[in-house]
C-alpha positions as CSV (number, residue, x, y, z in Angstrom):
1,X,13.6,5.5,57.2
2,X,13.3,8.9,58.8
3,X,15.0,9.3,61.9
4,X,13.6,8.8,65.7
5,X,11.8,12.5,66.9
6,X,14.4,15.2,67.5
7,X,14.3,18.9,67.5
8,X,14.5,21.1,64.6
9,X,17.8,20.5,62.1
10,X,18.5,23.0,59.2
11,X,17.4,21.6,56.4
12,X,18.4,24.7,54.4
13,X,18.4,28.2,53.7
14,X,16.6,30.4,51.1
15,X,18.1,32.8,49.0
16,X,18.1,35.6,50.8
17,X,19.7,33.6,54.0
18,X,16.6,32.8,55.9
19,X,17.2,29.2,57.4
20,X,14.5,26.5,57.0
21,X,14.3,23.8,59.4
22,X,13.2,20.1,59.4
23,X,11.1,18.5,62.6
24,X,10.6,15.0,62.4
25,X,7.5,13.7,64.6
26,X,6.0,10.0,65.0
27,X,4.0,7.7,67.2
28,X,2.8,4.3,66.4
29,X,3.4,3.1,62.9
30,X,3.6,6.2,61.2
31,X,6.5,8.7,61.2
32,X,6.9,11.9,59.1
33,X,9.1,14.9,58.5
34,X,8.2,18.6,58.1
35,X,9.9,21.7,56.8
36,X,9.1,25.0,58.1
37,X,9.2,26.2,54.4
38,X,5.6,26.1,53.0
39,X,4.6,23.9,56.1
40,X,5.9,20.5,53.7
41,X,5.3,17.5,54.1
42,X,8.8,16.2,53.0
43,X,8.5,12.6,54.4
44,X,5.8,10.1,55.6
45,X,6.7,6.4,56.4
46,X,4.3,3.4,57.7
47,X,6.5,0.5,59.6
48,X,7.0,-2.1,57.4
49,X,6.1,-0.7,53.8
50,X,9.6,0.4,52.8
51,X,8.7,3.3,50.6
52,X,8.0,6.2,51.4
53,X,4.4,7.5,51.0
54,X,4.6,11.1,49.4
55,X,6.5,12.3,46.9
56,X,9.8,14.9,48.1
57,X,13.0,16.2,47.6
58,X,16.4,16.4,49.0
59,X,17.3,19.8,49.5
60,X,16.0,23.4,49.7
61,X,17.5,24.1,46.2
62,X,15.5,21.3,44.5
63,X,12.4,22.7,46.4
64,X,12.9,26.1,45.2
65,X,13.5,25.2,41.5
66,X,11.5,21.9,40.8
67,X,8.8,21.3,43.6
68,X,5.2,21.4,41.8
69,X,4.0,21.7,45.6
70,X,5.4,18.8,46.7
71,X,3.8,18.1,50.3
72,X,2.9,21.7,51.0
73,X,0.1,23.9,52.3
74,X,-1.2,26.3,49.3
75,X,-3.0,29.7,50.3
76,X,-4.0,32.2,51.4
77,X,-6.2,30.9,48.6
78,X,-5.3,27.4,47.2
79,X,-6.5,26.3,43.5
80,X,-7.3,29.0,41.0
81,X,-8.9,32.5,40.9
82,X,-10.1,33.1,37.2
83,X,-8.5,35.7,35.5
84,X,-6.6,37.0,38.6
85,X,-9.6,39.3,40.0
86,X,-12.2,39.1,41.6
87,X,-15.0,41.6,43.5
88,X,-15.4,41.5,47.1
89,X,-18.3,44.1,48.8
90,X,-18.1,46.0,45.9
91,X,-14.3,46.4,45.2
92,X,-12.0,45.2,42.8
93,X,-8.9,43.2,43.3
94,X,-6.2,42.2,40.7
95,X,-4.0,39.3,41.9
96,X,-0.6,38.3,40.4
97,X,-1.1,36.0,37.5
98,X,1.1,33.4,38.6
99,X,-0.2,30.2,36.7
100,X,1.9,29.2,33.8
101,X,0.2,31.2,31.0
102,X,-0.2,34.1,33.2
103,X,-3.9,34.6,32.8
104,X,-5.0,32.9,36.5
105,X,-3.7,33.2,40.1
106,X,-3.0,29.7,41.8
107,X,-2.7,28.7,44.9
108,X,-1.6,32.1,46.8
109,X,0.8,33.5,44.3
110,X,4.6,33.0,43.8
111,X,5.4,34.0,47.2
112,X,2.0,32.2,49.0
113,X,1.7,30.2,52.0
114,X,3.3,27.3,50.5
115,X,6.5,28.8,49.4
116,X,7.1,30.8,52.2
117,X,8.6,29.9,55.8
118,X,6.7,29.5,59.0
119,X,7.7,29.3,62.3
120,X,7.8,26.5,64.8
121,X,5.3,27.8,67.8
122,X,5.3,24.2,69.2
123,X,6.8,20.5,68.8
124,X,6.3,17.4,70.6
125,X,7.2,13.8,69.8
126,X,4.1,13.6,67.7
127,X,3.0,16.9,66.4
128,X,4.7,20.3,65.2
129,X,2.6,23.6,65.2
130,X,3.5,25.9,62.7
131,X,2.5,29.5,62.3
132,X,2.6,32.1,59.5
133,X,1.5,35.9,58.6
134,X,0.4,36.5,55.1
135,X,0.3,40.6,55.0
136,X,-1.9,42.6,53.4
137,X,-1.3,43.3,49.5
138,X,0.5,39.9,48.9
139,X,0.0,39.0,45.8
140,X,-2.8,41.6,45.6
141,X,-5.2,39.8,48.4
142,X,-6.7,42.4,50.8
143,X,-6.0,42.2,54.3
144,X,-3.6,40.7,56.7
145,X,-3.9,36.9,57.4
146,X,-2.4,34.7,60.3
147,X,-2.8,30.7,60.2
148,X,-1.7,28.0,62.3
149,X,-0.9,24.6,60.7
150,X,-0.9,21.8,63.4
151,X,0.1,18.6,61.8
152,X,0.0,15.1,64.1
153,X,0.6,11.8,63.9
154,X,-1.5,9.4,66.0
155,X,-1.1,5.8,67.3
156,X,-3.9,4.7,65.0
157,X,-1.6,5.6,61.5
158,X,-3.2,8.9,61.3
159,X,-1.8,12.2,59.8
160,X,-3.9,15.1,60.6
161,X,-3.6,18.5,59.2
162,X,-6.1,21.4,60.6
163,X,-5.4,25.0,59.5
164,X,-6.9,27.8,61.7
165,X,-6.9,31.4,60.2
166,X,-7.8,34.5,61.3
167,X,-8.1,38.2,59.3
168,X,-8.1,41.8,59.8
169,X,-10.2,42.9,56.3
170,X,-12.3,40.3,54.4
171,X,-10.6,38.2,51.9
172,X,-10.9,34.5,50.6
173,X,-8.8,32.1,52.9
174,X,-8.5,28.6,51.7
175,X,-5.8,26.6,52.5
176,X,-5.1,23.0,51.8
177,X,-2.8,19.9,52.0
178,X,-0.9,19.3,48.7
179,X,0.8,15.7,49.3
180,X,1.1,13.5,46.5
181,X,0.7,10.2,47.5
182,X,2.1,6.3,46.5
183,X,1.3,3.9,48.0
184,X,2.7,1.2,45.9
185,X,6.7,0.3,45.0
186,X,6.2,1.1,41.6
187,X,7.1,4.5,39.7
188,X,3.2,5.8,39.5
189,X,0.2,5.2,40.8
190,X,-2.1,3.4,37.7
191,X,-2.2,0.4,39.8
192,X,-4.1,2.2,42.7
193,X,-8.0,1.8,43.0
194,X,-9.2,5.2,44.2
195,X,-13.1,5.8,45.6
196,X,-14.2,9.2,46.2
197,X,-18.3,9.7,47.7
198,X,-19.0,12.7,45.2
199,X,-21.9,12.6,43.0
200,X,-20.8,15.8,41.2
201,X,-17.6,17.3,39.9
202,X,-16.5,20.6,38.0
203,X,-16.3,20.5,34.7
204,X,-13.4,22.8,33.6
205,X,-12.5,24.7,30.4
206,X,-8.5,24.5,29.2
207,X,-7.4,26.6,32.2
208,X,-8.7,24.4,34.6
209,X,-11.6,27.1,35.5
210,X,-14.6,25.7,36.3
211,X,-17.4,25.9,33.3
212,X,-20.3,26.6,35.5
213,X,-22.5,24.5,38.0
214,X,-21.7,21.2,39.3
215,X,-22.2,18.3,37.1
216,X,-23.6,14.7,37.8
217,X,-20.4,12.2,37.6
218,X,-22.9,9.4,37.1
219,X,-22.1,8.1,33.1
220,X,-19.3,9.8,32.7
221,X,-15.4,9.0,33.4
222,X,-15.4,11.1,36.6
223,X,-17.5,8.5,38.3
224,X,-15.4,7.5,41.2
225,X,-17.9,6.3,43.7
226,X,-17.1,2.7,43.5
227,X,-13.7,1.5,43.7
228,X,-12.0,2.2,40.1
229,X,-8.4,1.1,39.1
230,X,-7.0,4.4,37.8
231,X,-4.8,2.8,34.8
232,X,-7.8,2.1,32.8
233,X,-9.4,5.1,34.1
234,X,-6.6,7.6,32.6
235,X,-6.8,6.0,29.9
236,X,-10.5,7.5,29.1
237,X,-9.2,10.5,30.0
238,X,-7.1,13.6,28.1
239,X,-4.9,15.1,30.8
240,X,-6.0,12.7,33.7
241,X,-7.7,14.0,36.3
242,X,-7.3,17.8,37.8
243,X,-10.7,18.4,38.8
244,X,-13.0,19.2,41.9
245,X,-15.3,17.1,43.3
246,X,-18.4,18.3,45.1
247,X,-18.7,16.7,48.2
248,X,-21.3,19.2,50.1
249,X,-22.0,22.8,49.5
250,X,-20.9,24.0,52.5
251,X,-18.2,22.9,55.5
252,X,-19.3,19.8,57.5
253,X,-17.9,18.1,60.5
254,X,-15.3,16.0,59.6
255,X,-16.5,12.6,57.5
256,X,-14.7,10.5,55.3
257,X,-15.0,11.4,51.1
258,X,-12.3,9.5,49.8
259,X,-10.1,5.9,49.7
260,X,-7.3,4.8,47.6
261,X,-5.5,1.5,47.7
262,X,-2.6,-0.7,46.3
263,X,-1.4,-3.8,45.6
264,X,1.0,-3.5,48.2
265,X,-2.2,-3.8,50.7
266,X,-1.7,-0.6,52.1
267,X,-4.9,1.6,52.1
268,X,-5.2,5.4,52.8
269,X,-8.6,6.6,54.0
270,X,-9.2,10.6,53.6
271,X,-11.6,12.3,55.6
272,X,-12.2,16.3,55.8
273,X,-14.7,18.6,56.8
274,X,-14.1,20.7,53.4
275,X,-17.0,20.6,50.8
276,X,-14.9,20.0,48.1
277,X,-11.7,17.9,46.9
278,X,-9.3,18.7,44.4
279,X,-8.5,15.0,42.4
280,X,-5.2,15.5,40.9
281,X,-2.8,12.7,39.1
282,X,0.1,14.8,37.8
283,X,-0.4,13.6,34.3
284,X,2.8,16.1,33.5
285,X,5.2,15.5,36.1
286,X,8.4,15.5,34.5
287,X,11.0,16.1,37.8
288,X,14.2,16.4,36.6
289,X,15.9,16.0,39.9
290,X,15.9,12.6,42.0
291,X,13.6,12.5,44.7
292,X,13.4,10.5,48.0
293,X,15.6,7.3,48.0
294,X,16.8,8.4,44.6
295,X,13.3,7.9,42.8
296,X,13.1,9.8,39.8
297,X,9.1,11.3,40.0
298,X,7.5,11.2,35.7
299,X,3.8,11.5,34.7
300,X,1.2,9.6,37.5
301,X,3.9,9.4,40.0
302,X,1.7,10.5,42.7
303,X,-1.7,11.6,43.0
304,X,-3.1,14.3,45.1
305,X,-6.3,14.5,47.1
306,X,-6.5,18.3,47.9
307,X,-9.3,18.9,50.2
308,X,-10.6,22.4,50.1
309,X,-13.3,25.1,49.2
310,X,-14.2,24.6,45.3
311,X,-11.7,26.5,42.7
312,X,-12.8,30.4,42.0
313,X,-15.6,30.2,44.5
314,X,-14.8,33.8,45.5
315,X,-16.1,34.6,42.0
316,X,-19.3,32.2,41.9
317,X,-22.4,33.1,44.4
318,X,-23.7,29.5,44.3
319,X,-19.9,27.7,45.4
320,X,-19.3,27.4,49.2
321,X,-18.5,30.5,50.7
322,X,-14.4,31.0,50.4
323,X,-14.3,34.9,52.1
324,X,-13.3,34.8,56.1
325,X,-14.2,38.1,57.6
326,X,-12.4,39.6,60.5
327,X,-13.6,38.4,64.1
328,X,-14.3,35.1,62.1
329,X,-12.3,32.1,62.5
330,X,-11.7,29.5,59.7
331,X,-10.7,26.2,60.5
332,X,-10.0,23.4,57.9
333,X,-9.5,19.6,59.0
334,X,-8.2,16.7,56.9
335,X,-7.5,13.2,58.3
336,X,-5.4,10.9,56.0
337,X,-5.3,7.4,57.9
338,X,-3.3,4.4,56.7
339,X,-4.0,0.8,57.4
340,X,-3.1,-2.6,55.6
341,X,-6.1,-4.9,54.3
342,X,-6.0,-8.1,56.6
343,X,-4.6,-10.1,54.1
344,X,-1.5,-8.1,53.4
C-alpha cells in the first residue's frame, strides 16, 4: 500500500544528477503517489481493492529505460504530428521525429514534458501542484510554454488532473494523462468492459496518423457506445485499439465520456473537458522488468484513456484547434472517478 501522506522523498536521480522526488496524497478511499519526473502518477490505490489500479515501476532507472509513458503527462503536444512537421501562421516548423521508425513526432519529443523533471509548487494532504517550463526550440517547437499540473484526490474517490498552460509565441499545446489502468486482479484487461460516448472515431494508417475526416463507429468494431467486453472486441482488431474517439468538435465543460468496469466490481468513470480520447490497449507492451508488486506487464496489461485534442490537429483545419497563443490560458481537465458496484 501507499504510505500515509508525507513530504517529498527522494525517488531517484537523472543521469545528470538532478533529483526526482515522490509525493503521496490521499483522501477517503483513494491514495496516489506522484513523481516529479513527467508528473507521473506512479501508484494509485482504492481501499479494499488490494492491487494497484495503474501500471508503475520501482526505480528511476526503470522509468528511463523501460517506461511506455506509464502514468506520465506527455506534452507540450501529446499524440502524433505527421511527418514531424507543421505550418503555423505561414511558417514551417520541423520537429524531432522521435516515434519508432523516425517518421513522426510523438508526445513532445524525447525530452518532452512527460520525460522531464517538474517542480513542486504546492503540496497538501490531498493535492500536489507541479510546474514545468518547456523552452523555445525544444524538439523544434516555437515559443516557451509554462504549464501547471494539479493532481488532486477527493473524498468521493476521484483522481482529478488539471493542466493550465501559457505561452509566449503561437504553438500547439495539448497535454494528457497517460495512465495505464487495470481495475482487476489479473495480468491484463481482457475481462474488462468499456463504454465510450463517441459516435465517430478517426481511422488511421499503419503509422497511426489519421486518414482523413472522422468516420461513424456504427457497424464497426469501434462502436463502444454500449458496454463492451474487451477480450471479445480485441479479437476483431489487428493490433488492438490505439485510436482517437471524437467526443466533440471543441473543448466543453467537464462531462462524463467513458466508463470501465472489471469483474472485481470496481468501476471507473472518466469525465473531461477535452474533444477527444485516445483509447489505447497496449497490444505490443512487453516490459522486461517487474512493475508494482512484482507484476510483469505484457500485452494488454492496462488500458489508457488519454483525453486530449485529436492527433495531428495542428495540420488539420477541420479538427479541434490545438494552437495556443500568447495571452491565452489553456485549461485541460480530466477526472477519473472510482467506485464499487452495489453488489461488490
